[in-house]
C-alpha positions as CSV (number, residue, x, y, z in Angstrom):
1,M,20.3,-3.6,12.8
2,R,17.9,-5.8,14.6
3,A,14.1,-5.3,14.5
4,I,12.4,-6.4,17.7
5,L,8.6,-6.4,18.3
6,L,7.4,-5.6,21.8
7,P,3.7,-6.3,22.3
8,T,2.3,-4.7,25.4
9,D,-1.0,-4.4,27.2
10,F,0.7,-2.0,29.7
11,S,0.6,-4.7,32.4
12,K,3.5,-5.0,34.8
13,N,4.8,-8.2,33.2
14,S,4.7,-6.8,29.7
15,L,6.6,-3.7,30.8
16,N,9.1,-5.9,32.6
17,A,9.6,-7.8,29.3
18,I,10.3,-4.5,27.4
19,N,12.9,-3.5,30.0
20,Y,14.5,-6.9,29.8
21,A,14.8,-6.6,26.0
22,V,16.3,-3.1,26.2
23,E,18.9,-4.3,28.7
24,L,19.7,-7.5,26.8
25,F,20.3,-5.6,23.5
26,K,22.0,-2.6,25.1
27,E,25.1,-3.0,23.0
28,V,23.3,-3.7,19.8
29,D,21.7,-1.3,17.2
30,C,18.0,-2.0,17.4
31,Q,14.7,-0.8,16.1
32,F,12.1,-1.5,18.8
33,Y,8.4,-1.6,17.7
34,V,6.2,-1.2,20.7
35,L,2.8,-2.6,19.8
36,N,-0.6,-2.4,21.5
37,V,-3.5,-4.3,20.0
38,Q,-7.0,-3.0,20.8
39,K,-10.3,-4.6,20.3
40,A,-13.8,-3.3,20.6
41,S,-14.8,-5.6,23.4
42,A,-12.1,-4.0,25.6
43,F,-14.2,-0.9,25.7
44,I,-16.6,-1.3,28.7
45,S,-19.9,0.5,29.1
46,D,-18.7,2.8,31.9
47,D,-16.1,4.2,29.5
48,M,-18.7,4.7,26.8
49,M,-20.6,7.1,29.0
50,V,-17.8,9.7,29.0
51,V,-17.3,9.7,25.2
52,S,-18.4,12.9,23.6
53,S,-20.8,13.0,20.7
54,T,-18.0,14.0,18.4
55,T,-15.5,11.3,19.4
56,T,-15.8,7.7,18.3
57,I,-15.1,4.8,20.5
58,Y,-12.4,3.8,18.1
59,N,-10.6,7.1,18.3
60,T,-10.8,7.2,22.1
61,L,-9.3,3.7,22.4
62,I,-6.5,4.5,19.9
63,D,-5.6,7.9,21.4
64,A,-5.4,6.5,24.9
65,A,-3.2,3.6,23.8
66,K,-0.9,6.0,21.8
67,K,-0.5,8.1,24.9
68,S,0.3,5.1,27.0
69,I,2.9,3.9,24.5
70,A,4.4,7.4,24.4
71,N,4.8,7.3,28.2
72,V,6.4,3.8,28.0
73,I,8.9,4.9,25.4
74,S,9.6,8.2,27.2
75,N,10.4,6.3,30.5
76,I,12.7,3.9,28.6
77,K,14.6,6.8,27.0
78,T,14.9,8.6,30.3
79,K,16.2,5.5,32.1
80,H,18.6,4.1,29.4
81,N,19.4,7.0,27.1
82,N,20.8,4.5,24.6
83,K,21.7,6.1,21.2
84,K,21.8,2.6,19.6
85,H,18.1,2.2,20.2
86,S,15.2,3.6,18.2
87,F,11.5,3.2,19.2
88,H,8.4,3.1,17.2
89,S,4.8,3.4,18.5
90,I,2.2,1.1,16.9
91,V,-1.5,0.9,17.9
92,D,-3.6,-1.6,16.0
93,Y,-7.3,-2.3,16.1
94,D,-7.4,-5.9,15.1
95,N,-7.4,-9.6,16.1
96,F,-4.2,-10.1,18.2
97,M,-2.6,-12.8,16.1
98,D,-3.5,-11.1,12.8
99,S,-1.8,-8.0,14.1
100,I,1.3,-9.8,15.2
101,N,1.8,-11.5,11.9
102,Q,1.2,-8.3,9.9
103,M,3.8,-6.5,12.0
104,V,6.3,-9.3,11.6
105,K,5.9,-9.1,7.8
106,K,5.7,-5.3,7.5
107,Y,8.8,-4.5,9.7
108,N,10.8,-7.7,9.0
109,I,10.9,-8.6,12.7
110,D,13.8,-10.7,13.9
111,L,12.5,-11.4,17.4
112,I,9.3,-11.0,19.5
113,V,9.7,-10.3,23.2
114,M,6.7,-10.9,25.5
115,G,6.1,-11.2,29.2
116,T,4.5,-14.2,30.9
117,K,2.5,-14.0,34.1
118,G,2.0,-16.5,36.9
119,A,-0.5,-16.5,39.7
120,S,-2.1,-18.9,42.2
121,G,-5.5,-20.1,43.3
122,L,-8.5,-18.6,41.7
123,S,-6.5,-15.8,40.1
124,R,-4.5,-18.1,37.9
125,I,-4.0,-16.8,34.4
126,L,-2.8,-19.1,31.6
127,F,0.9,-18.3,30.9
128,G,-0.4,-15.1,29.2
129,S,-2.8,-16.5,26.7
130,N,-1.5,-14.1,24.1
131,T,2.0,-15.4,24.6
132,V,0.8,-19.0,24.1
133,R,-0.9,-17.9,20.9
134,V,2.2,-16.4,19.5
135,M,4.2,-19.4,20.6
136,R,1.9,-21.7,18.6
137,N,0.9,-19.6,15.6
138,C,3.9,-17.4,14.7
139,D,7.1,-18.6,13.1
140,T,9.2,-15.7,14.3
141,P,11.5,-16.5,17.3
142,L,9.8,-15.6,20.6
143,L,11.5,-14.7,23.9
144,A,9.1,-15.1,26.8
145,I,10.1,-13.3,30.0
146,P,8.6,-14.4,33.4
147,S,6.9,-11.6,35.3
148,E,9.4,-11.6,38.2
149,C,12.5,-12.1,36.1
150,E,14.9,-9.1,36.3
151,F,17.7,-8.8,33.8
152,N,21.1,-10.1,34.8
153,A,24.0,-10.5,32.5
154,L,23.8,-14.0,30.9
155,K,26.6,-16.4,31.8
156,E,25.1,-19.5,30.3
157,I,22.2,-20.4,28.0
158,G,20.7,-23.8,28.0
159,F,19.4,-25.4,24.7
160,V,17.1,-28.4,25.4
161,T,16.9,-31.1,22.7
162,N,15.6,-34.6,22.3
163,H,17.1,-35.0,18.8
164,I,13.9,-35.6,17.0
165,T,15.1,-33.3,14.2
166,L,18.4,-32.2,12.7
167,Y,19.4,-28.6,13.3
168,D,20.7,-26.1,10.9
169,K,22.1,-22.5,11.0
170,E,18.8,-20.8,9.9
171,T,16.8,-22.5,12.7
172,L,19.2,-21.5,15.4
173,K,20.1,-18.0,14.1
174,A,18.3,-16.2,17.0
175,L,20.0,-18.5,19.5
176,K,23.4,-17.8,17.9
177,D,22.7,-14.0,18.0
178,L,21.8,-14.1,21.7
179,V,24.8,-16.3,22.6
180,T,27.1,-13.8,20.7
181,I,25.7,-10.5,22.0
182,S,25.7,-11.8,25.6
183,T,29.0,-13.6,25.3
184,A,27.4,-16.4,27.2
185,D,28.4,-20.1,27.2
186,L,26.0,-22.5,25.5
187,T,25.0,-25.7,27.2
188,I,23.2,-28.4,25.2
189,L,20.9,-30.3,27.5
190,H,20.4,-33.7,25.8
191,L,17.2,-35.6,26.5
192,T,18.4,-38.9,25.1
193,N,20.0,-42.1,26.1
194,D,21.0,-43.0,22.5
195,T,24.2,-41.2,21.9
196,N,24.9,-43.4,18.9
197,S,21.9,-42.3,16.9
198,E,22.5,-40.5,13.6
199,E,20.6,-37.4,14.8
200,Y,22.6,-37.2,18.0
201,I,25.9,-37.4,16.3
202,H,24.9,-34.9,13.6
203,N,23.6,-32.4,16.2
204,H,26.5,-32.8,18.6
205,T,29.0,-32.1,15.8
206,F,26.9,-29.2,14.4
207,F,26.8,-27.4,17.8
208,D,30.5,-27.8,18.3
209,L,31.2,-26.3,14.9
210,Y,28.6,-23.5,14.9
211,F,28.9,-22.2,18.4
212,N,31.8,-21.2,20.6
213,K,32.1,-22.1,24.2
214,V,29.6,-25.0,23.9
215,S,29.3,-27.9,26.4
216,H,27.1,-30.9,26.5
217,R,25.2,-32.4,29.3
218,S,22.6,-35.2,29.6
219,I,19.5,-34.6,31.6
220,E,17.4,-37.4,33.1
221,T,13.6,-36.8,32.9
222,E,12.0,-40.2,33.3
223,R,11.1,-39.6,37.0
224,E,11.1,-35.9,37.3
225,G,10.0,-33.0,35.1
226,I,12.4,-31.2,32.8
227,L,11.8,-27.9,34.4
228,N,12.1,-29.2,38.0
229,S,15.3,-31.0,37.0
230,I,16.9,-27.8,35.8
231,K,15.6,-25.8,38.7
232,T,16.7,-28.1,41.5
233,K,20.2,-29.2,40.4
234,E,23.2,-27.1,41.3
235,E,25.0,-28.0,38.1
236,Y,22.4,-25.8,36.3
237,D,22.8,-22.8,38.5
238,N,24.5,-20.6,35.9
239,I,21.9,-21.1,33.3
240,G,20.1,-17.8,32.9
241,M,17.9,-18.6,29.8
242,L,16.5,-21.7,28.2
243,S,15.9,-22.3,24.5
244,I,13.8,-24.9,22.6
245,V,12.8,-25.4,19.0
246,K,9.1,-25.5,18.0
247,K,8.3,-28.1,15.4
248,H,5.5,-30.6,14.9
249,H,6.1,-33.5,17.2
250,S,9.0,-31.7,18.7
251,F,10.3,-31.0,22.1
252,L,7.9,-28.1,22.5
253,E,4.9,-30.3,21.8
254,Y,6.3,-32.9,24.2
255,L,6.7,-30.1,26.8
256,L,3.2,-28.9,26.3
257,K,1.8,-32.4,26.6
258,N,3.7,-33.3,29.7
259,F,3.4,-29.9,31.4
260,T,0.3,-27.8,31.1
261,E,0.8,-24.3,29.9
262,E,0.1,-23.2,33.5
263,E,2.8,-25.4,34.8
264,I,5.3,-23.9,32.3
265,A,4.4,-20.4,33.4
266,Y,4.5,-21.1,37.1
267,S,7.5,-23.5,37.1
268,C,9.9,-21.9,34.7
269,Q,11.6,-18.9,36.3
270,L,13.9,-18.4,33.3
271,P,13.5,-16.5,30.1
272,L,12.4,-19.0,27.4
273,L,13.6,-18.6,23.7
274,I,11.3,-20.5,21.3
275,L,12.6,-21.1,17.8
276,N,10.9,-22.4,14.8
277,K,11.9,-25.3,12.5
278,E,10.1,-25.2,9.2
279,T,8.5,-28.5,8.1
280,L,9.8,-29.6,4.8
């Protein structure tokens, strides 16, 4: 049984991510942990005026959040009525990343699913700053869902690699799980011109042995961005999700240096699975 953490601030994009996760894992036995993290600064002065003398600010915040999560879970159960899924409500009063890491450890979380948000002009919001924080500071696999992305059955998942590191089963376990449950094909998008390198040969062989229905393509990025290349070429039309590995000096760092976090959020219209490679 899989344990999946669903952080939410009750925004439209976070609720969309929850629904995406429920649809994606509809054939899988899952424990979903719906988490809302509160902090004192979220309690504005107007709200304080209506708090009775016998009710603390803390209790008011927590009670309101619990009711909101209960409504979210109730709506999901009404819509999906999936006996394979169990839901748990968690409200924490803590630093966001501390709470995430505590929940991951406490409930042995396999995957975190979060929404991302794009905007334009003066209203731009950075990728969902909390999503970026989890991306950078948590070792648990993260699936980031764009705000306008509705769930569709996955036909093909793209894994982007520049072969800086050698891959292994443990690193790619979450990717293997998603490929398996979705019965999707896996396409390896190689960012390299050196197909004779030791890393390329090792990884090419590893993917062929570890995954079923795997294909390999090279992607040219010298003159155009990675995301734009995937977005504009017809040969990538069937790709419904991208995956990358987070590691020091890895593709993710390359991606974040060459595309600001805003550009990732606004350019990538696909769910993005971010995996972790431990540094030895």
